[in-house]
C-alpha positions in Angstrom: 0.0 0.0 0.0 2.0 2.9 -1.3 1.3 6.5 -0.6 2.3 9.6 -2.6 2.7 12.2 0.1 1.8 13.2 3.6 0.2 16.4 5.0 0.0 17.1 8.7 0.9 13.5 9.6 -1.7 11.8 7.3 -0.6 9.8 4.3 -2.4 10.1 1.0 -2.5 8.4 -2.4 -3.7 10.4 -5.4 -6.6 8.7 -7.1 -6.7 8.1 -10.9 -8.8 11.3 -11.5 -5.8 13.4 -10.2 -8.1 15.6 -8.2 -9.0 13.4 -5.2 -7.0 11.4 -2.6 -7.3 8.4 -0.4 -6.0 8.1 3.2 -3.4 5.4 3.2 -1.5 3.1 5.6 2.1 4.1 6.2 4.2 1.9 8.4 4.6 -1.9 8.4 5.4 -1.8 12.1 2.1 0.0 12.9 1.4 3.1 14.9 1.4 5.3 11.8 -1.4 7.2 13.4 -1.6 8.0 17.1 -4.0 9.8 19.4 -7.0 11.6 17.8 -6.8 11.9 14.0 -9.0 14.3 12.1 -9.2 13.6 8.3 -9.9 16.9 6.5 -12.3 17.3 3.6 -9.6 19.0 1.5 -5.8 19.2 1.6 -3.2 21.2 -0.3 0.1 19.7 -1.3 2.8 21.2 -3.5 0.4 23.9 -4.7 -2.4 21.5 -5.7 -5.7 21.2 -3.8 -7.2 17.7 -3.4 -10.6 16.5 -2.1 -10.2 13.7 0.4 -12.8 11.1 -0.8 -12.0 7.8 1.0 -10.0 5.9 3.6 -8.1 3.0 2.1 -8.4 -0.5 3.3 -6.3 -1.1 6.4 -5.3 2.6 6.6 -5.5 2.4 10.4 -4.4 -1.2 10.8 -2.0 -2.0 13.7 -2.2 1.6 15.0 -2.5 0.6 18.6 -2.1 4.1 19.9 -4.9 5.5 17.8 -7.8 6.7 20.0 -10.3 8.3 17.6 -10.8 9.1 13.9 -13.0 12.0 12.7 
């Protein structure tokens, strides 16, 4: 599960349409995400604005320190 970039500690993959992104899994050892995570509706990366449209399969797998996702 590859990701293209991260913004504010959340890892994203650009979807085929080039305008939307998916929240992705990052670390094989787990705990990519910790505490309370807020997934925004839109993000900006490298001058491009993307709409966050989905959370990928297993995006939060093995994140034992994750408390809450909004």
